[in-house]
C-alpha positions in Angstrom: 0.0 0.0 0.0 2.9 2.3 0.6 4.1 3.5 -2.8 7.0 5.9 -3.2 10.6 5.8 -2.1 12.2 4.5 1.0 15.1 6.3 2.5 17.2 4.5 5.1 19.0 5.9 8.1 18.0 7.6 11.3 14.6 9.1 11.1 13.9 7.4 7.8 10.5 7.5 6.3 8.4 6.0 3.5 6.3 8.6 1.8 3.1 7.7 0.0 1.3 9.6 -2.6 0.6 12.6 -0.4 -1.8 10.7 1.9 0.3 10.4 5.0 3.8 9.9 6.3 4.9 6.9 8.3 7.9 7.8 10.5 10.2 5.1 11.7 13.6 4.8 13.3 15.8 2.8 15.6 14.0 1.8 18.8 15.0 -0.2 21.9 14.2 -3.5 20.3 14.2 -6.5 22.6 14.8 -4.5 25.7 12.5 -4.6 28.7 10.4 -1.4 29.0 11.1 0.6 32.2 7.3 1.0 32.5 5.5 -1.6 34.7 2.8 -3.8 33.1 0.3 -2.5 35.6 0.2 1.1 36.7 -0.5 2.3 40.2 -3.8 4.0 40.7 -3.7 7.6 39.6 -6.5 10.1 40.2 -8.4 10.6 36.9 -8.3 14.4 37.3 -4.5 14.4 36.9 -3.4 15.8 33.6 0.0 15.5 31.9 0.1 19.2 31.1 -1.9 22.4 31.0 -2.8 22.1 27.4 -3.3 18.3 27.2 -6.7 16.7 27.9 -6.9 14.0 30.6 -5.6 10.7 29.3 -7.9 7.8 30.0 -5.1 5.7 31.5 -2.6 6.1 34.2 0.5 5.6 32.0 1.1 5.1 28.3 3.8 3.1 26.6 6.8 5.1 25.5 6.5 6.5 22.0 9.8 6.3 20.1 8.8 8.1 17.0 6.7 11.2 16.6 5.1 12.4 13.4 5.6 16.1 13.0 4.3 17.0 9.6 1.1 14.9 9.1 -1.2 16.2 6.4 -4.1 18.0 7.9 -7.5 16.3 7.9 -6.2 12.8 7.4 -5.2 10.0 9.8 -1.4 10.0 10.2 0.2 6.7 11.1 3.1 6.6 13.6 5.1 3.4 13.9 7.0 2.7 17.1 7.7 0.1 19.7 6.0 0.5 23.1 6.8 -2.1 25.7 8.2 -5.5 25.1 9.2 -5.9 21.5 10.4 -9.5 21.9 7.0 -11.2 22.2 4.9 -8.5 20.4 5.7 -9.8 16.9 4.2 -13.2 17.6 1.0 -11.5 18.8 0.9 -9.5 15.7 1.4 -12.6 13.5 -1.6 -14.1 15.3 -3.8 -11.1 14.6 -2.6 -10.9 10.9 -3.5 -14.6 10.5 -7.0 -13.9 11.8 -7.3 -10.9 9.5 -6.2 -13.0 6.6 -8.9 -15.5 7.3 -6.7 -18.5 7.8 -9.4 -20.7 9.1 -10.2 -18.3 12.0 -13.0 -15.8 12.5 -12.6 -12.1 12.1 -11.3 -10.4 15.3 -14.1 -9.3 17.5 -14.1 -5.5 17.7 -16.1 -4.2 20.7 -17.0 -0.6 21.5 -16.7 0.1 25.2 -18.0 3.3 26.9 -16.9 3.8 30.5 -19.6 5.6 32.4 -19.1 5.6 36.2 -21.9 7.0 38.3 -19.8 8.8 40.8 -18.9 12.0 38.9 -17.9 14.7 41.4 -18.1 17.8 39.2 -21.6 17.2 37.6 -23.6 14.4 39.3 -24.6 11.6 36.9 -23.0 13.7 34.1 -23.0 10.8 31.7 -26.8 10.7 31.4 -27.4 14.5 31.9 -29.4 15.8 28.9 -27.3 17.6 26.4 -29.4 19.3 23.6 -32.2 17.0 24.6 -30.2 13.7 24.5 -28.4 12.0 27.4 -24.7 12.7 27.1 -23.8 9.1 26.6 -26.5 8.7 23.9 -24.5 10.8 21.4 -21.5 8.5 21.3 -23.7 5.3 21.4 -25.7 6.6 18.4 -22.4 7.2 16.5 -21.0 3.8 17.4 -24.2 2.0 16.4 -24.5 3.8 13.0 -20.8 3.2 12.2 -21.6 -0.4 11.7 -18.1 -1.6 12.4 -18.5 -3.1 15.9 -19.4 -6.6 16.7 -20.8 -5.5 20.0 -21.3 -2.2 21.9 -20.9 -2.1 25.6 -21.3 0.4 28.5 -19.3 -0.3 31.6 -21.1 1.2 34.6 -21.8 0.8 38.3 -25.1 2.7 38.3 -28.7 1.6 37.6 -29.8 4.7 35.9 -26.9 4.7 33.5 -27.6 1.0 32.7 -31.2 1.9 31.9 -30.2 4.7 29.5 -27.5 2.5 27.9 -30.1 -0.2 27.1 -32.5 2.4 25.7 -29.8 3.2 23.1 -29.2 -0.5 22.3 -26.0 -1.1 24.2 -25.1 -4.1 26.3 -24.1 -3.4 29.9 -21.2 -4.7 31.8 -21.6 -4.1 35.6 -18.2 -3.1 36.8 -17.0 -4.1 40.2 -16.6 -1.6 43.1 -12.8 -2.2 42.9 -12.7 -0.4 39.6 -15.4 2.2 40.3 -13.4 4.3 42.8 -12.3 7.9 42.3 -8.7 6.6 42.0 -9.6 3.9 39.5 -8.1 4.2 36.0 -9.8 3.6 32.6 -7.2 0.9 31.9 -8.2 -1.0 35.0 -11.9 -0.9 34.0 -11.1 -2.0 30.5 -8.9 -4.9 31.8 -11.7 -6.1 34.0 -14.1 -6.0 31.0 -11.8 -8.1 29.0 -11.5 -10.6 31.8 -15.2 -11.2 31.6 -15.5 -11.1 27.8 -13.0 -13.5 26.3 -14.6 -13.2 22.8 -13.3 -9.6 22.4 -10.0 -9.2 20.5 -10.0 -5.4 20.0 -11.4 -2.7 22.3 -12.5 0.7 21.0 -12.7 2.7 24.2 -15.0 5.7 23.4 -15.2 8.5 25.8 -18.8 9.3 26.9 -18.0 13.0 27.1 -17.3 13.5 23.4 -20.7 14.2 22.0 -19.6 15.4 18.6 -18.1 12.1 17.6 -19.2 11.0 14.1 -19.5 7.4 12.7 -17.2 8.3 9.8 -14.3 8.8 12.3 -15.0 5.4 13.9 -15.2 3.6 10.5 -11.7 5.0 9.4 -10.2 4.0 12.7 -11.6 0.5 12.5 -9.9 0.1 9.1 -6.6 1.3 10.5 -6.6 -1.3 13.3 -8.3 -4.2 11.5 -6.9 -4.0 8.0 -3.7 -2.1 8.2 -2.0 -3.9 11.1 -1.9 -1.2 13.7 -1.9 -2.3 17.4 -3.3 0.9 18.8 -5.0 4.0 17.4 -6.0 7.1 19.4 -7.6 10.4 18.5 -5.9 13.8 18.4 -6.8 17.4 17.5 -4.6 20.1 15.9 -4.1 23.2 18.0 -2.4 26.5 17.3 -1.3 27.5 20.7 2.0 28.8 21.8 3.4 27.2 25.0 5.6 28.8 27.6 7.5 27.3 30.6 5.9 27.6 34.0 7.6 29.7 36.6 6.7 28.8 40.2 6.1 31.6 42.7 9.3 32.5 44.4 11.7 31.2 41.7 14.1 33.8 40.4 13.6 32.6 36.8 12.2 33.9 33.6 9.7 32.0 31.5 11.0 30.5 28.3 9.2 29.8 25.0 8.5 26.1 24.4 7.4 25.9 20.8 8.1 29.3 19.2 10.7 32.0 18.6 9.2 35.2 19.9 11.3 37.2 17.5 9.7 35.3 14.6 6.2 34.5 15.6 4.3 32.4 13.1 1.1 33.5 11.5 -1.6 31.0 12.1 -1.9 30.2 8.4 1.9 29.6 8.2 2.2 27.3 11.2 0.9 23.7 11.0 0.3 23.7 14.8 0.7 20.7 17.1 -1.2 17.5 17.8 -2.8 16.9 21.2 -4.7 13.9 22.5 -8.4 14.9 22.8 -9.5 11.7 24.6 -12.4 10.9 22.2 -11.3 7.3 21.7 -8.5 4.8 22.2 -8.5 1.6 20.2 -6.1 -1.2 21.2 -5.7 -4.9 20.7 -6.2 -7.3 23.6 -2.6 -8.5 23.8 -1.5 -4.9 24.3 -4.0 -4.2 27.0 -3.1 -7.4 28.8 0.5 -6.0 29.0 -0.8 -2.9 30.7 -1.0 -0.4 27.7 -3.6 1.4 25.7 -1.0 3.0 23.4 1.9 0.9 22.2 3.1 -1.5 19.6 2.6 -0.2 16.1 0.8 3.1 17.0 -1.3 5.4 14.9 -3.0 8.7 15.7 -6.3 9.8 14.0 -6.7 13.5 13.6 -10.2 14.7 14.2 -11.7 17.9 12.9 -11.5 20.7 15.5 -15.2 21.3 15.4 -15.9 17.6 16.3 -13.4 17.7 19.2 -15.7 18.7 22.0 -14.9 17.4 25.5 -17.4 18.1 28.3 -14.6 17.8 30.8 -13.0 20.8 29.2 -16.1 22.6 28.0 -17.4 23.2 31.5 -20.1 25.6 30.4 -22.9 23.2 29.5 -24.9 25.7 27.3 -21.8 26.3 25.2 -21.3 22.6 24.8 -25.0 22.3 23.7 -24.5 25.0 21.0 -21.4 23.1 19.7 -23.4 19.8 19.6 -26.3 21.4 17.8 -23.9 22.9 15.2 -21.5 20.0 14.7 -23.1 16.9 16.4 -24.2 13.7 14.6 -28.0 13.4 14.5 -28.5 10.1 12.8 -28.4 8.5 9.4 -31.4 10.1 7.9 -30.9 13.7 6.8 -32.7 16.4 8.7 -35.6 18.2 7.1 -37.0 21.6 7.7 -39.9 21.5 10.1 -43.2 22.8 8.6 -45.7 21.9 11.4 -45.5 21.9 15.2 -48.3 20.2 17.1 -48.5 21.0 20.8 -50.5 19.4 23.5 -52.3 22.1 25.4 -52.6 20.8 29.0 -49.2 20.3 30.5 -47.3 21.9 27.7 -48.9 25.2 26.8 -50.3 25.3 30.3 -49.0 23.9 33.6 -51.9 21.4 33.7 -53.6 23.0 36.6 -57.3 24.0 36.3 -58.8 26.7 38.6 -62.5 26.4 39.2 -64.5 29.5 40.4 -67.6 29.4 42.6 -69.9 29.6 39.6 -68.1 26.5 38.1 -66.1 28.4 35.5 -62.6 27.1 34.6 -59.5 29.2 34.5 -55.9 28.3 33.4 -52.7 30.2 33.4 -50.0 30.3 30.7 -46.6 31.9 30.2 -46.3 34.8 27.9 -42.9 33.5 26.7 -44.7 30.6 25.2 -47.0 32.9 23.2 -43.9 34.7 21.9 -42.4 31.4 20.9 -45.6 30.5 18.9 -45.4 33.9 17.2 -41.8 33.4 16.3 -42.6 30.0 14.8 -45.3 31.5 12.6 -43.0 34.2 11.4 -40.6 31.5 10.2 -43.4 29.9 8.2 -44.0 27.0 10.6 -47.7 26.2 11.3 -48.6 25.7 15.0 -51.6 23.5 15.8 -52.9 22.6 19.3 -54.5 19.4 20.6 -56.1 18.3 23.8 -57.8 15.3 25.4 -60.5 17.5 27.0 -62.8 20.3 25.8 -61.0 23.5 26.4 -62.4 25.5 23.5 -63.4 28.4 25.7 -59.9 28.7 27.2 -58.4 28.7 23.7 -60.8 31.4 22.6 -59.8 33.6 25.5 -56.1 33.1 24.8 -56.6 34.4 21.1 -53.6 32.4 19.7 -55.0 32.2 16.2 -54.0 28.5 15.9 -55.9 25.6 14.5 -57.0 23.5 17.4 -58.6 20.1 18.0 -60.1 19.4 21.5 -61.9 16.6 23.2 -59.7 14.2 21.2 -59.8 10.4 22.0 -57.1 9.4 19.4 -54.4 12.0 19.1 -52.3 9.9 16.7 -55.2 9.8 14.2 -55.6 13.5 14.3 -51.9 14.0 13.8 -51.9 11.7 10.8 -54.9 13.6 9.3 -53.1 16.9 9.6 -49.9 15.5 8.2 -51.7 14.1 5.1 -53.7 17.2 4.6 -50.6 19.4 4.5 -48.7 16.9 2.3 -45.8 16.6 4.7 -43.4 13.8 5.5 -43.0 12.8 9.1 -39.6 14.4 9.2 -41.3 17.8 8.7 -43.5 17.3 11.7 -42.6 18.3 15.3 -44.6 17.3 18.3 -44.5 18.6 21.9 -46.4 16.4 24.4 -46.3 15.4 28.1 -48.7 12.5 28.8 -49.1 8.8 27.9 -51.7 9.8 25.4 -48.9 11.7 23.5 -46.4 8.8 23.4 -47.4 7.4 20.0 -47.4 10.9 18.5 -44.0 11.5 19.9 -42.7 8.3 18.3 -44.2 9.1 14.9 -43.0 12.8 14.6 -39.6 13.5 13.1 -38.8 15.9 15.9 -40.3 15.5 19.3 -40.0 17.0 22.8 -41.5 17.1 26.3 -41.4 19.6 29.2 -39.2 18.8 32.2 -42.2 17.6 34.2 -43.6 15.2 31.6 -44.6 11.7 32.6 -41.9 8.9 32.5 -43.4 7.3 29.4 -43.4 10.5 27.4 -39.8 11.3 28.5 -38.6 7.9 27.3 -40.2 8.5 23.9 -38.9 12.0 23.5 -35.8 13.1 21.6 -35.6 16.4 23.5 -36.5 17.1 27.2 -36.9 20.7 28.0 -35.3 22.3 31.0 -38.6 24.3 31.5 -41.7 22.8 33.0 -45.1 22.8 31.2 -46.7 26.3 31.2 -43.4 27.8 32.3 -41.6 28.4 28.9 -41.4 24.9 27.5 -43.0 25.9 24.2 -40.6 28.8 23.7 -37.6 26.5 24.6 -38.7 23.9 22.1 -39.2 26.6 19.5 -35.6 27.6 20.0 -34.5 24.0 19.7 -36.3 23.8 16.3 -34.6 27.1 15.1 -31.2 25.7 15.9 -31.8 22.5 14.0 -33.2 24.6 11.1 -29.9 26.4 11.0 -28.1 23.0 10.8 -30.4 22.0 7.9 -29.8 25.3 6.0 -26.0 24.9 6.5 -26.1 21.4 5.1 -28.1 22.6 2.2 -25.6 25.3 1.4 -22.8 22.8 1.5 -24.5 20.6 -0.9 -25.2 23.5 -3.2 -21.5 24.5 -3.1 -20.4 21.0 -3.9 -22.9 20.7 -6.7 -21.8 24.1 -8.1 -18.1 23.1 -7.8 -18.9 19.9 -9.7 -20.7 21.7 -12.5 -17.8 24.2 -12.8 -15.3 21.3 -13.0 -17.5 19.7 -15.7 -17.6 23.0 -17.7 -13.9 23.3 -17.5 -13.3 19.8 -18.6 -15.6 20.2 -21.6 -13.9 23.4 -22.5 -10.5 21.7 -22.4 -11.8 18.9 -24.6 -13.2 21.4 -27.0 -9.9 23.3 -27.2 -8.0 20.0 -27.7 -10.3 19.0 -30.6 -9.9 22.4 -32.2 -6.1 22.2 -32.0 -6.1 18.7 -33.5 -8.3 19.9 -36.4 -6.0 22.9 -37.0 
């Protein structure tokens, strides 16, 4: 696969056709690694440096060779020996034989998401709703749609996390208390998982706090480790940040530049930047993990796009993380469509569900003015808003003067929703539904976009794709409207990209036809 020229000597490299560079050199072949096979417990909050994200393991294998000029936007492969080189070759031969299909099954590649319940910073962070989806749900969706894993697992010690994991189709490994402590490392949890699942040959450890992970990244990484013979692959992101040495208080020293010459500062466009681990995923073969490493053997890094490199551990501000996910997250295989209709349940969504009865038996309800503003904004964007209710509340609606089509005293909400959808000639992807009761569950499942207020019943919350922070009658409609607007921006952005690609393709076609015409004219002359 590596075509080009090979140059021997120190720091030699084989350069392919502009796709990547593989850097090699002389390592400590055959010598025992100074690193122990099992690392002592290290608190997971410890970081190797101020600019490096937390590594998921206590200690990595030494890296003998470093790629410095990897082409941007592609996976760069770095060869090196990490650990005991003497017996590593036999392990690789075994894996190669399995890949070649010499009478053995294909290596079992398992996705493993570590989701401990004892988060100190944000309680149960792994299932906290981010843009209406549990945090862990974003990476489980990407892993499922990648289609490269033989099994997808969540390792947890918490019942609620187990429940959410199963909702997203993952299997659950209940980790022991010994590897669920604050001082427990990811490597220890992965090792315990392998001890209970002997069928697994390769582990793809995916970080639950990386919600912008896309299936395309996982597919490419699976190819690297399954087809191209790498023992471990990990994710990195390119950063353009200048580093300076730290000066402790009281030291009579000056700070020194670490990666720049202050007299000749690079412009951003002239500097390739540096690669940093972003912690999104660490793939490794079983034999490497059993020796106590997640990174070692023949290593490769995979460079992720900066906009997809979102780590909740670093992006402490949850609303900012939500904006990033709504802009760059993965929302599923089917393309998003522009919403044309929002159907909203009245009681419990537009109102708080409470009914006040006067002495003369008249009913009164309260509503939030913010929700009325949200409905007006939806109308201005060309989205129809229709209301639905189990009970007869026509007098209440008349008093509110919303100017929306409404259907009350409904016994089958799903049938009414289907009638409206067919009458408007819409696909289900163009229909949004906001409900809160069990009678709304089937409508929530059918609509392309769905949501519930924060105080909706458990059945409705389970069926919803977005759970508002606001309660019914307290701004939930306005919040769901904002959610729709953000997704519409994503749809419009994708449409513009397709138009640009199409335009570029047509321009290339015109240029090619022009060149052919000029060539024919010259031949005739």
